[in-house]
C-alpha positions, -999 to +999 in steps of 0.1 A: -538+097+503-519+062+501-518+044+468-535+010+474-515-023+471-519-038+436-519-075+429-491-089+408-483-122+394-459-140+370-461-174+362-439-195+340-427-227+333-388-234+338-373-252+306-343-261+324-361-278+353-382-299+331-411-273+330-417-268+364-441-240+370-431-213+389-452-183+402-440-148+417-468-131+432-483-103+454-520-107+468-538-085+489-573-095+483-571-129+468-585-159+488-581-193+474-609-216+477-602-253+488-581-272+463-554-296+455-524-296+432-511-332+416-477-322+425-458-305+453-461-270+463-430-254+481-436-217+485-411-189+504-429-159+518-410-131+510-433-103+526-463-101+545-480-131+560-503-159+547-527-180+564-544-214+551-564-243+559-544-276+554-546-312+573-576-301+594-562-271+606-552-234+603-517-223+596-501-190+597-468-185+573-450-155+584-423-136+564-391-160+557-411-191+561-418-219+537-452-234+530-449-272+521-478-290+505-478-327+495-498-338+463-532-341+462-537-325+498-566-302+502-555-266+511-567-228+509-549-196+513-556-160+524-538-130+538-528-127+572-514-093+571-529-061+560-508-057+533-514-091+518-483-115+510-458-119+484-441-152+477-419-174+455-437-208+447-424-239+428-452-263+416-432-296+405-448-328+397-436-354+420-416-373+395-391-338+395-386-341+432-383-383+431-358-381+402-335-360+422-333-387+448-331-416+424-300-401+409-284-407+446-302-438+451-323-426+476-358-431+465-364-467+481-388-452+505-412-440+476-424-406+472-412-382+498-438-366+523-434-336+541-442-337+578-451-300+588-473-277+566-449-244+576-413-246+583-386-219+594-355-226+579-337-195+570-309-214+547-332-235+529-357-207+519-325-185+509-318-217+488-349-217+471-357-178+466-322-176+448-331-206+426-365-189+418-347-156+408-321-175+385-352-193+367-368-157+364-340-141+351-329-172+325-297-181+343-282-210+325-295-245+327-263-255+341-266-231+373-304-238+378-303-275+376-272-277+401-292-255+423-325-275+419-308-306+430-292-293+463-322-273+472-345-306+468-318-326+483-318-305+515-354-299+520-362-338+521-332-346+543-343-318+566-382-317+567-392-349+548-384-387+544-347-385+536-312-404+539-276-394+537-262-400+501-230-419+501-197-397+495-186-389+459-159-410+446-132-400+423-137-395+390-107-377+375-115-386+339-151-377+340-141-341+356-114-337+328-137-343+301-163-321+318-138-294+320-128-296+284-165-293+275-169-263+293-139-248+282-147-253+247-183-240+248-179-205+274-206-190+255-232-216+254-225-242+280-240-274+279-267-282+309-259-302+340-277-331+324-259-328+294-226-328+310-234-356+333-246-378+302-214-370+282-194-386+312-216-415+319-226-400+355-260-390+370-262-352+370-264-350+408-232-376+413-215-357+383-220-323+402-206-337+435-176-351+420-169-320+400-172-299+432-150-321+450-123-322+423-122-285+415-135-267+449-165-251+426-200-263+412-198-264+373-215-229+367-191-211+390-158-230+375-173-217+341-177-181+351-141-183+365-129-193+331-148-170+314-135-142+334-099-153+330-104-156+292-120-120+294-087-106+309-068-125+281-089-108+254-091-075+272-051-075+276-051-079+233-071-048+231-107-061+224-139-038+235-156-050+265-185-053+247-169-078+219-156-096+250-190-097+268-208-111+236-178-137+228-180-152+262-218-152+267-224-127+296-259-116+294-246-078+283-217-055+288-230-045+324-231-081+335-195-083+324-184-051+343-201-062+374-186-099+376-151-086+365-151-060+392-164-080+417-132-106+407-106-081+402-114-046+419-116-028+384-138-024+354-130-043+320-124-009+306-099+004+333-081-031+330-080-029+291-066+009+292-039-002+319-028-031+299-025-011+266-008+019+280+013+006+308 
């Protein structure tokens, strides 16, 4: 006899994103009565399918699609597949969305509205799913804040009222100062917003300037510096566990994965080769 599917929910607020509410849920029998949210609803359907009523008609959201609900719009929700549906949901207040656009001076048209209730945009769904996982795993604020801005801008430009941001300018002093701050705070890096404030740029403009200058977003550049420093420490004979703790990796297994992906060998193998070569 098959085991019945269980409904599961994980609801939290994302501190790095201004306490945006996040929900990772699987529903089988759940039926949402007509209701509204004061802010937006962005969801990514991970498995199964959802049906819902919105703007006067029924809609079907299959696996891989995204559901977009504007603030104060009445809608429902129920399964459209015998196994129910699993999704990752974002529930940002409208200021969290318009704030991203204000940083790029793209908010002149007011609060963005999304035209379609359901969209099929694999790249965008992947970006929001990855962002959701970053928050669920408590990734650094630096990485979450960068990913949030990129995902929201892409969403508005492709499916809402969007405009093209101007090209980032050259800000060598700002980039140099930010690199210095990251280099000296590898274990506990500043958030994107803190870095931007320190160099007198908006967070989104800073992130674009930094990437143009280095070829990497700030969190990826930070990770490369951590790995480079890890090599130095391992060559001096430090234990991998001490290296992981000192440089701010989540644990030794996190260091092991990152190090092997970058260099093809584990930290322990690298340390041994350096000591006994």
